[in-house]
TORLUM-200044 format. One record per residue: residue number from 1; residue in three letters; x, y, z of N, C-alpha, C, O in turn. Coordinates in nm, 3 decimals, padded with zeros to 5 digits, m for minus. Layout:
TORLUM-200044
+-----+------+---------+---------+---------+---------+---------+---------+---------+---------+---------+---------+---------+---------+
| seq | type |    n_px |    n_py |    n_pz |   ca_px |   ca_py |   ca_pz |    c_px |    c_py |    c_pz |    o_px |    o_py |    o_pz |
+-----+------+---------+---------+---------+---------+---------+---------+---------+---------+---------+---------+---------+---------+
| NUM |  Ala |       X |       Y |       Z |       X |       Y |       Z |       X |       Y |       Z |       X |       Y |       Z |
...
+-----+------+---------+---------+---------+---------+---------+---------+---------+---------+---------+---------+---------+---------+
END
This chain:
TORLUM-200044
+-----+------+---------+---------+---------+---------+---------+---------+---------+---------+---------+---------+---------+---------+
| seq | type |    n_px |    n_py |    n_pz |   ca_px |   ca_py |   ca_pz |    c_px |    c_py |    c_pz |    o_px |    o_py |    o_pz |
+-----+------+---------+---------+---------+---------+---------+---------+---------+---------+---------+---------+---------+---------+
|   1 |  Met | m00.707 |  04.152 |  01.639 | m00.802 |  04.149 |  01.749 | m00.920 |  04.238 |  01.714 | m00.903 |  04.348 |  01.662 |
|   2 |  Thr | m01.037 |  04.189 |  01.741 | m01.157 |  04.268 |  01.717 | m01.206 |  04.325 |  01.848 | m01.181 |  04.271 |  01.955 |
|   3 |  Ser | m01.278 |  04.435 |  01.837 | m01.337 |  04.493 |  01.956 | m01.485 |  04.515 |  01.930 | m01.528 |  04.528 |  01.815 |
|   4 |  Leu | m01.559 |  04.518 |  02.034 | m01.703 |  04.536 |  02.027 | m01.736 |  04.669 |  02.091 | m01.712 |  04.689 |  02.210 |
|   5 |  Met | m01.792 |  04.760 |  02.013 | m01.833 |  04.889 |  02.065 | m01.985 |  04.891 |  02.074 | m02.053 |  04.879 |  01.972 |
|   6 |  Leu | m02.037 |  04.904 |  02.192 | m02.181 |  04.903 |  02.212 | m02.231 |  05.043 |  02.243 | m02.169 |  05.116 |  02.320 |
|   7 |  Glu | m02.344 |  05.079 |  02.183 | m02.403 |  05.209 |  02.211 | m02.470 |  05.211 |  02.348 | m02.466 |  05.311 |  02.420 |
|   8 |  Thr | m02.531 |  05.100 |  02.382 | m02.595 |  05.087 |  02.513 | m02.559 |  04.952 |  02.571 | m02.529 |  04.858 |  02.498 |
|   9 |  Met | m02.561 |  04.943 |  02.702 | m02.531 |  04.818 |  02.770 | m02.644 |  04.718 |  02.744 | m02.760 |  04.748 |  02.776 |
|  10 |  Pro | m02.614 |  04.601 |  02.687 | m02.719 |  04.502 |  02.667 | m02.768 |  04.447 |  02.800 | m02.689 |  04.425 |  02.892 |
|  11 |  Val | m02.898 |  04.425 |  02.809 | m02.959 |  04.380 |  02.934 | m03.042 |  04.255 |  02.906 | m03.130 |  04.256 |  02.820 |
|  12 |  Ala | m03.015 |  04.149 |  02.980 | m03.093 |  04.026 |  02.968 | m03.220 |  04.038 |  03.050 | m03.221 |  04.098 |  03.157 |
|  13 |  Ile | m03.327 |  03.979 |  02.998 | m03.453 |  03.977 |  03.073 | m03.504 |  03.836 |  03.095 | m03.588 |  03.813 |  03.182 |
|  14 |  Asn | m03.454 |  03.739 |  03.015 | m03.498 |  03.601 |  03.033 | m03.391 |  03.506 |  02.979 | m03.314 |  03.541 |  02.889 |
|  15 |  Val | m03.389 |  03.387 |  03.035 | m03.294 |  03.284 |  02.996 | m03.369 |  03.153 |  02.979 | m03.456 |  03.119 |  03.059 |
|  16 |  Ala | m03.334 |  03.081 |  02.874 | m03.390 |  02.947 |  02.852 | m03.276 |  02.856 |  02.807 | m03.181 |  02.900 |  02.742 |
|  17 |  Leu | m03.287 |  02.730 |  02.842 | m03.187 |  02.633 |  02.801 | m03.256 |  02.511 |  02.745 | m03.358 |  02.465 |  02.797 |
|  18 |  Thr | m03.199 |  02.458 |  02.637 | m03.241 |  02.330 |  02.584 | m03.123 |  02.235 |  02.609 | m03.025 |  02.275 |  02.672 |
|  19 |  Asn | m03.131 |  02.114 |  02.560 | m03.018 |  02.023 |  02.575 | m02.900 |  02.065 |  02.488 | m02.789 |  02.015 |  02.506 |
|  20 |  Glu | m02.924 |  02.157 |  02.393 | m02.819 |  02.196 |  02.300 | m02.788 |  02.345 |  02.299 | m02.681 |  02.383 |  02.251 |
|  21 |  Lys | m02.877 |  02.431 |  02.350 | m02.860 |  02.575 |  02.335 | m02.886 |  02.651 |  02.465 | m02.965 |  02.610 |  02.550 |
|  22 |  Leu | m02.815 |  02.765 |  02.477 | m02.844 |  02.867 |  02.576 | m02.908 |  02.981 |  02.499 | m02.850 |  03.031 |  02.403 |
|  23 |  Ile | m03.027 |  03.022 |  02.540 | m03.101 |  03.126 |  02.470 | m03.127 |  03.239 |  02.569 | m03.185 |  03.217 |  02.675 |
|  24 |  Val | m03.084 |  03.359 |  02.533 | m03.099 |  03.475 |  02.620 | m03.180 |  03.581 |  02.546 | m03.144 |  03.623 |  02.436 |
|  25 |  Asp | m03.289 |  03.623 |  02.608 | m03.371 |  03.732 |  02.554 | m03.321 |  03.862 |  02.613 | m03.299 |  03.873 |  02.734 |
|  26 |  Leu | m03.305 |  03.962 |  02.526 | m03.257 |  04.093 |  02.568 | m03.371 |  04.194 |  02.573 | m03.473 |  04.179 |  02.507 |
|  27 |  Glu | m03.350 |  04.295 |  02.653 | m03.451 |  04.398 |  02.674 | m03.488 |  04.470 |  02.543 | m03.601 |  04.517 |  02.528 |
|  28 |  Asp | m03.394 |  04.478 |  02.450 | m03.421 |  04.549 |  02.324 | m03.495 |  04.465 |  02.220 | m03.515 |  04.509 |  02.107 |
|  29 |  Gly | m03.536 |  04.343 |  02.259 | m03.614 |  04.259 |  02.169 | m03.535 |  04.150 |  02.099 | m03.594 |  04.061 |  02.038 |
|  30 |  Arg | m03.404 |  04.155 |  02.107 | m03.323 |  04.049 |  02.045 | m03.319 |  03.926 |  02.133 | m03.338 |  03.932 |  02.255 |
|  31 |  Ser | m03.294 |  03.813 |  02.068 | m03.265 |  03.688 |  02.138 | m03.134 |  03.636 |  02.083 | m03.109 |  03.641 |  01.963 |
|  32 |  Val | m03.051 |  03.586 |  02.172 | m02.921 |  03.532 |  02.134 | m02.920 |  03.385 |  02.174 | m02.951 |  03.350 |  02.287 |
|  33 |  Ala | m02.884 |  03.298 |  02.079 | m02.874 |  03.155 |  02.107 | m02.733 |  03.109 |  02.073 | m02.682 |  03.137 |  01.964 |
|  34 |  Val | m02.671 |  03.039 |  02.167 | m02.536 |  02.985 |  02.145 | m02.536 |  02.838 |  02.188 | m02.619 |  02.796 |  02.268 |
|  35 |  Pro | m02.442 |  02.761 |  02.132 | m02.434 |  02.620 |  02.172 | m02.403 |  02.605 |  02.321 | m02.318 |  02.677 |  02.374 |
|  36 |  Leu | m02.470 |  02.515 |  02.386 | m02.447 |  02.489 |  02.527 | m02.303 |  02.440 |  02.549 | m02.246 |  02.458 |  02.657 |
|  37 |  Ala | m02.246 |  02.377 |  02.448 | m02.108 |  02.327 |  02.457 | m02.008 |  02.441 |  02.480 | m01.895 |  02.414 |  02.522 |
|  38 |  Trp | m02.046 |  02.566 |  02.453 | m01.957 |  02.679 |  02.480 | m01.933 |  02.696 |  02.629 | m01.834 |  02.756 |  02.670 |
|  39 |  Tyr | m02.023 |  02.644 |  02.710 | m02.017 |  02.659 |  02.856 | m02.028 |  02.520 |  02.920 | m02.138 |  02.477 |  02.956 |
|  40 |  Pro | m01.915 |  02.449 |  02.935 | m01.916 |  02.311 |  02.980 | m01.986 |  02.288 |  03.114 | m02.046 |  02.182 |  03.133 |
|  41 |  Arg | m01.980 |  02.383 |  03.205 | m02.049 |  02.361 |  03.333 | m02.200 |  02.354 |  03.312 | m02.268 |  02.275 |  03.378 |
|  42 |  Leu | m02.252 |  02.434 |  03.222 | m02.394 |  02.425 |  03.190 | m02.423 |  02.293 |  03.118 | m02.523 |  02.226 |  03.147 |
|  43 |  Leu | m02.336 |  02.256 |  03.027 | m02.354 |  02.132 |  02.952 | m02.359 |  02.011 |  03.045 | m02.439 |  01.920 |  03.024 |
|  44 |  His | m02.273 |  02.010 |  03.147 | m02.266 |  01.896 |  03.239 | m02.359 |  01.910 |  03.359 | m02.370 |  01.818 |  03.440 |
|  45 |  Gly | m02.426 |  02.023 |  03.371 | m02.519 |  02.042 |  03.482 | m02.650 |  01.968 |  03.460 | m02.686 |  01.936 |  03.346 |
|  46 |  Ser | m02.719 |  01.942 |  03.567 | m02.850 |  01.876 |  03.557 | m02.953 |  01.978 |  03.511 | m02.929 |  02.099 |  03.514 |
|  47 |  Thr | m03.068 |  01.929 |  03.469 | m03.178 |  02.017 |  03.430 | m03.216 |  02.108 |  03.546 | m03.244 |  02.226 |  03.525 |
|  48 |  Thr | m03.219 |  02.054 |  03.666 | m03.252 |  02.134 |  03.784 | m03.149 |  02.243 |  03.807 | m03.185 |  02.358 |  03.834 |
|  49 |  Glu | m03.020 |  02.209 |  03.798 | m02.915 |  02.309 |  03.818 | m02.919 |  02.417 |  03.710 | m02.900 |  02.535 |  03.739 |
|  50 |  Arg | m02.945 |  02.376 |  03.587 | m02.952 |  02.474 |  03.478 | m03.070 |  02.568 |  03.492 | m03.063 |  02.684 |  03.450 |
|  51 |  Ser | m03.178 |  02.519 |  03.549 | m03.297 |  02.604 |  03.562 | m03.287 |  02.700 |  03.680 | m03.369 |  02.790 |  03.694 |
|  52 |  Asn | m03.187 |  02.682 |  03.765 | m03.167 |  02.770 |  03.880 | m03.069 |  02.881 |  03.842 | m02.952 |  02.878 |  03.881 |
|  53 |  Trp | m03.116 |  02.978 |  03.767 | m03.033 |  03.091 |  03.725 | m03.091 |  03.219 |  03.781 | m03.208 |  03.225 |  03.821 |
|  54 |  Gln | m03.007 |  03.321 |  03.784 | m03.055 |  03.453 |  03.825 | m02.977 |  03.559 |  03.747 | m02.862 |  03.539 |  03.709 |
|  55 |  Leu | m03.045 |  03.671 |  03.725 | m02.979 |  03.784 |  03.660 | m02.903 |  03.863 |  03.764 | m02.952 |  03.884 |  03.875 |
|  56 |  Leu | m02.785 |  03.907 |  03.729 | m02.705 |  03.990 |  03.819 | m02.722 |  04.136 |  03.781 | m02.737 |  04.170 |  03.664 |
|  57 |  Gly | m02.719 |  04.221 |  03.882 | m02.732 |  04.364 |  03.857 | m02.863 |  04.395 |  03.787 | m02.969 |  04.347 |  03.828 |
|  58 |  Asp | m02.856 |  04.472 |  03.684 | m02.973 |  04.506 |  03.606 | m02.987 |  04.416 |  03.484 | m03.049 |  04.454 |  03.385 |
|  59 |  Gly | m02.928 |  04.297 |  03.490 | m02.934 |  04.205 |  03.378 | m02.807 |  04.205 |  03.295 | m02.808 |  04.162 |  03.179 |
|  60 |  Tyr | m02.697 |  04.255 |  03.352 | m02.571 |  04.260 |  03.278 | m02.502 |  04.123 |  03.272 | m02.410 |  04.104 |  03.192 |
|  61 |  Ala | m02.545 |  04.029 |  03.356 | m02.485 |  03.895 |  03.357 | m02.586 |  03.795 |  03.411 | m02.686 |  03.832 |  03.473 |
|  62 |  Ile | m02.557 |  03.668 |  03.386 | m02.639 |  03.558 |  03.435 | m02.552 |  03.471 |  03.524 | m02.435 |  03.447 |  03.495 |
|  63 |  Glu | m02.612 |  03.424 |  03.634 | m02.539 |  03.338 |  03.728 | m02.617 |  03.210 |  03.751 | m02.740 |  03.212 |  03.763 |
|  64 |  Trp | m02.545 |  03.099 |  03.755 | m02.598 |  02.970 |  03.797 | m02.522 |  02.933 |  03.924 | m02.414 |  02.875 |  03.915 |
|  65 |  Pro | m02.577 |  02.964 |  04.041 | m02.501 |  02.946 |  04.166 | m02.457 |  02.802 |  04.191 | m02.345 |  02.780 |  04.238 |
|  66 |  Glu | m02.541 |  02.706 |  04.162 | m02.506 |  02.566 |  04.189 | m02.395 |  02.516 |  04.098 | m02.323 |  02.422 |  04.133 |
|  67 |  Leu | m02.379 |  02.579 |  03.982 | m02.276 |  02.537 |  03.887 | m02.154 |  02.628 |  03.890 | m02.056 |  02.604 |  03.820 |
|  68 |  Asp | m02.160 |  02.734 |  03.971 | m02.053 |  02.834 |  03.979 | m02.019 |  02.886 |  03.839 | m01.902 |  02.897 |  03.802 |
|  69 |  Glu | m02.124 |  02.918 |  03.763 | m02.108 |  02.970 |  03.627 | m02.165 |  03.110 |  03.621 | m02.274 |  03.136 |  03.672 |
|  70 |  His | m02.091 |  03.200 |  03.557 | m02.133 |  03.339 |  03.539 | m02.102 |  03.378 |  03.395 | m01.991 |  03.359 |  03.347 |
|  71 |  Ile | m02.202 |  03.431 |  03.327 | m02.183 |  03.471 |  03.187 | m02.227 |  03.615 |  03.171 | m02.343 |  03.649 |  03.197 |
|  72 |  Gly | m02.135 |  03.700 |  03.129 | m02.167 |  03.839 |  03.102 | m02.236 |  03.852 |  02.967 | m02.200 |  03.784 |  02.871 |
|  73 |  Ile | m02.335 |  03.939 |  02.959 | m02.411 |  03.956 |  02.835 | m02.322 |  04.013 |  02.724 | m02.334 |  03.971 |  02.609 |
|  74 |  Glu | m02.235 |  04.106 |  02.756 | m02.143 |  04.159 |  02.654 | m02.055 |  04.048 |  02.597 | m02.034 |  04.041 |  02.476 |
|  75 |  Ala | m02.005 |  03.961 |  02.683 | m01.922 |  03.850 |  02.637 | m02.002 |  03.756 |  02.548 | m01.951 |  03.707 |  02.447 |
|  76 |  Leu | m02.125 |  03.731 |  02.586 | m02.213 |  03.645 |  02.506 | m02.231 |  03.704 |  02.367 | m02.220 |  03.633 |  02.267 |
|  77 |  Leu | m02.260 |  03.834 |  02.360 | m02.279 |  03.901 |  02.231 | m02.151 |  03.904 |  02.148 | m02.156 |  03.903 |  02.025 |
|  78 |  Ala | m02.037 |  03.907 |  02.215 | m01.909 |  03.909 |  02.145 | m01.867 |  03.769 |  02.100 | m01.766 |  03.754 |  02.031 |
|  79 |  Gly | m01.942 |  03.667 |  02.138 | m01.911 |  03.531 |  02.098 | m01.800 |  03.466 |  02.177 | m01.734 |  03.375 |  02.129 |
|  80 |  Arg | m01.780 |  03.515 |  02.300 | m01.675 |  03.457 |  02.385 | m01.727 |  03.333 |  02.457 | m01.827 |  03.338 |  02.528 |
|  81 |  Arg | m01.658 |  03.224 |  02.437 | m01.691 |  03.099 |  02.505 | m01.627 |  03.099 |  02.644 | m01.550 |  03.188 |  02.679 |
|  82 |  Ser | m01.662 |  02.998 |  02.721 | m01.599 |  02.982 |  02.852 | m01.448 |  02.973 |  02.834 | m01.400 |  02.906 |  02.742 |
|  83 |  Gly | m01.375 |  03.040 |  02.920 | m01.230 |  03.034 |  02.915 | m01.172 |  02.933 |  03.013 | m01.051 |  02.930 |  03.036 |
|  84 |  Glu | m01.258 |  02.851 |  03.071 | m01.212 |  02.755 |  03.172 | m01.123 |  02.649 |  03.108 | m01.154 |  02.597 |  03.001 |
|  85 |  Ser | m01.014 |  02.618 |  03.174 | m00.923 |  02.516 |  03.122 | m00.982 |  02.377 |  03.143 | m01.070 |  02.357 |  03.227 |
|  86 |  Glu | m00.934 |  02.283 |  03.066 | m00.980 |  02.145 |  03.078 | m00.947 |  02.090 |  03.216 | m01.026 |  02.015 |  03.274 |
|  87 |  Lys | m00.830 |  02.127 |  03.269 | m00.789 |  02.080 |  03.402 | m00.886 |  02.132 |  03.509 | m00.927 |  02.057 |  03.597 |
|  88 |  Ser | m00.921 |  02.260 |  03.501 | m01.016 |  02.318 |  03.596 | m01.152 |  02.251 |  03.586 | m01.215 |  02.222 |  03.688 |
|  89 |  Leu | m01.197 |  02.227 |  03.464 | m01.327 |  02.163 |  03.444 | m01.326 |  02.021 |  03.502 | m01.423 |  01.980 |  03.566 |
|  90 |  Glu | m01.221 |  01.947 |  03.479 | m01.212 |  01.810 |  03.533 | m01.210 |  01.812 |  03.685 | m01.270 |  01.725 |  03.749 |
|  91 |  His | m01.141 |  01.909 |  03.744 | m01.139 |  01.922 |  03.890 | m01.282 |  01.950 |  03.941 | m01.326 |  01.890 |  04.040 |
|  92 |  Trp | m01.352 |  02.039 |  03.875 | m01.491 |  02.071 |  03.912 | m01.581 |  01.949 |  03.900 | m01.661 |  01.921 |  03.989 |
|  93 |  Arg | m01.567 |  01.877 |  03.790 | m01.651 |  01.757 |  03.769 | m01.623 |  01.650 |  03.873 | m01.715 |  01.583 |  03.920 |
|  94 |  Ala | m01.496 |  01.633 |  03.910 | m01.461 |  01.531 |  04.009 | m01.515 |  01.565 |  04.147 | m01.542 |  01.475 |  04.226 |
|  95 |  Ala | m01.531 |  01.694 |  04.176 | m01.579 |  01.736 |  04.307 | m01.732 |  01.733 |  04.318 | m01.787 |  01.750 |  04.427 |
|  96 |  Arg | m01.800 |  01.713 |  04.207 | m01.947 |  01.712 |  04.207 | m02.001 |  01.584 |  04.269 | m01.940 |  01.478 |  04.257 |
|  97 |  Pro | m02.115 |  01.593 |  04.335 | m02.177 |  01.471 |  04.390 | m02.210 |  01.372 |  04.279 | m02.247 |  01.412 |  04.168 |
|  98 |  Ala | m02.197 |  01.248 |  04.308 | m02.225 |  01.143 |  04.208 | m02.373 |  01.125 |  04.184 | m02.413 |  01.041 |  04.104 |
+-----+------+---------+---------+---------+---------+---------+---------+---------+---------+---------+---------+---------+---------+
END
């Protein structure tokens, strides 16, 4: 098991999404890009739903209220993908408006 030791708490200042990537700009000047497929709710969300994000706290996490998705910046930097089960994701998708 690996651990991530951070000297300072990473803080997000901006979020962008393409059809393939989630891109997060950090306060320290770094940008992190990960495949959108790591977060199935974002992948299956509409462009409008994906663009409705907000930073939580002082930028320690990102929330997409309409998609019920929350991503912590530390987890993003550690390379942690969504831990949602396939069954949970299918239940969520079935409950979405057509």
